[in-house]
C-alpha positions in Angstrom: -14.7 309.1 118.4 -17.8 310.2 120.3 -20.3 307.9 118.6 -21.9 310.8 116.7 -23.2 309.8 113.3 -23.6 312.4 110.5 -27.0 313.7 109.5 -27.3 314.7 105.8 -29.4 317.9 105.3 -30.6 318.7 101.8 -32.0 322.2 101.1 -33.5 323.0 97.7 -31.5 320.5 95.6 -31.7 317.2 93.9 -30.5 313.8 95.2 -28.8 312.1 92.3 -25.7 311.6 90.4 -23.3 308.8 90.4 -23.5 306.2 91.8 -27.2 305.6 91.0 -27.7 304.4 94.7 -27.0 307.0 97.4 -26.6 306.0 101.1 -27.2 308.2 104.1 -27.2 307.7 107.9 -30.0 310.2 108.7 -31.7 312.2 106.0 -33.3 315.6 106.7 -35.3 317.4 104.0 -35.6 321.2 104.0 -36.9 323.3 101.1 -37.7 321.4 97.9 -35.8 318.2 97.3 -36.1 315.9 94.3 -34.8 312.3 94.2 -33.1 311.5 91.0 -31.5 308.2 92.2 -32.4 305.4 94.6 -31.4 306.0 98.2 -30.8 304.0 101.3 -31.2 305.7 104.7 -29.8 303.6 107.6 -31.8 305.4 110.2 -34.4 308.2 110.0 -36.0 310.4 107.3 -37.4 313.7 108.4 -39.2 316.1 106.1 -39.3 319.5 107.9 -42.3 321.8 108.1 -42.7 323.6 104.8 -40.4 321.3 103.0 -41.3 319.2 99.9 -39.7 315.9 99.1 -40.3 314.5 95.6 -39.8 310.7 95.6 -39.2 310.5 91.9 -40.3 308.3 89.0 -39.8 304.5 89.5 -37.1 304.8 92.1 -36.6 302.6 95.2 -35.9 304.1 98.6 -35.0 302.0 101.6 -35.5 303.3 105.1 -34.1 301.6 108.2 -35.5 303.9 110.8 -38.6 306.2 111.3 -40.3 308.3 108.6 -41.4 311.7 109.9 -43.3 313.8 107.4 -43.9 317.3 108.8 -44.0 318.8 105.3 -45.0 317.3 101.9 -44.0 314.0 100.4 -44.8 313.8 96.7 -44.5 310.1 96.0 -44.3 310.1 92.2 -44.1 306.4 91.2 -41.4 305.5 93.7 -41.3 302.6 96.1 -40.4 303.2 99.8 -39.3 300.0 101.6 -39.1 299.9 105.4 -36.2 297.6 106.4 -35.5 298.1 110.0 -35.1 295.5 112.7 -37.1 297.3 115.4 -40.6 298.6 114.9 -40.6 301.7 112.7 -42.9 304.7 113.0 -44.4 306.1 109.9 -46.2 309.5 110.0 -49.0 310.6 107.7 -47.8 310.3 104.1 -49.0 309.4 100.7 -47.1 306.5 99.0 -47.2 305.1 95.5 -45.7 301.8 96.5 -45.0 300.8 100.1 -43.1 297.7 101.2 -42.7 296.5 104.7 -39.6 294.2 105.0 -39.1 294.4 108.7 -40.1 291.5 111.0 -41.0 294.0 113.7 -43.4 295.8 111.3 -44.3 299.5 111.1 -46.6 301.6 113.3 -48.6 304.4 111.8 -48.6 307.8 113.6 -50.9 309.3 111.0 -53.0 308.1 108.1 -51.0 306.5 105.3 -52.6 306.7 101.9 -51.7 304.6 98.9 -51.9 306.1 95.4 -54.7 304.9 93.0 -52.1 302.9 91.0 -50.0 301.9 94.1 -49.4 298.6 95.9 -48.8 298.0 99.6 -46.7 294.8 100.1 -46.1 293.3 103.5 -43.3 290.9 102.6 -42.0 290.5 106.2 -43.8 292.3 109.0 -47.2 293.8 109.7 -48.7 297.3 109.8 -50.2 298.5 113.1 -52.5 301.5 112.5 -53.4 302.5 116.1 -55.9 305.4 115.9 -55.0 305.9 112.2 -55.8 304.1 109.0 -54.1 302.5 106.0 -56.0 303.8 103.0 -55.7 301.7 99.8 -57.0 303.8 96.8 -56.2 301.2 94.1 -59.3 299.2 93.1 -57.2 296.2 92.0 -57.7 293.3 94.5 -54.0 292.7 94.3 -53.1 296.2 95.6 -52.7 294.9 99.2 -50.2 292.0 99.3 -50.2 290.4 102.7 -48.3 287.1 102.5 -48.2 285.7 106.1 -48.5 289.3 107.5 -51.4 291.5 108.5 -52.8 294.9 109.1 -53.7 295.4 112.7 -56.2 298.2 112.9 -58.2 300.2 110.3 -58.0 299.7 106.6 -60.0 301.7 104.1 -60.0 299.9 100.8 -61.3 301.0 97.4 -63.4 298.5 95.5 -64.2 298.7 91.8 -67.9 299.3 91.0 -69.5 295.9 90.1 -66.5 293.9 91.2 -66.9 290.3 92.3 -63.2 289.8 93.1 -61.8 288.9 96.5 -60.3 291.8 98.4 -58.0 290.9 101.4 -58.2 293.3 104.2 -56.4 292.4 107.4 -54.9 288.9 106.6 -55.4 286.2 104.0 -58.3 285.0 106.2 -60.1 288.4 106.4 -61.6 289.4 103.1 -64.7 290.7 101.5 -66.3 289.5 98.2 -68.7 292.1 96.8 -71.8 290.7 95.1 -71.5 293.1 92.2 -75.0 294.6 92.7 -74.0 297.7 94.7 -71.5 300.4 94.0 -69.3 300.6 97.1 -66.4 303.0 96.9 -64.6 302.0 100.0 -64.8 299.6 102.9 
């Protein structure tokens, strides 16, 4: 009756069971938590200092609010999708697969690093890095999928040695085509 919404706090446990998809309003991680099922968080995810959140293998997690990582996020091979309607803040974290499906986009409050086999997809909305960077460690040219969206700010992008492929950076009109004679590791 007072408009207070519940916050779910997990301490040293696993998020799983039936149904395969779990839904939370706010999710706070303390201790060591392992995801065993997909989850949807309507608002914010907070990983407390000293806490570890294991994203799980091949799972899909949807976040409608901000992502605050004050501990450790071990991404596994999961996909984290940001689905809010207002701009979402994402703190420094590694992700395997990251999808932005928020027309207002996401704003980085720390460096966001993509795994060497991960993909960053901007299906609806852009990434604003501010003083931070979006770091793409996958050398596949398709590891950053922009569509009609863009990264506003700093992108560090791994490029395969000897590659002559086209690597998009900020938008479909901003790209680099290596000549294959040097061995760049990142741009």
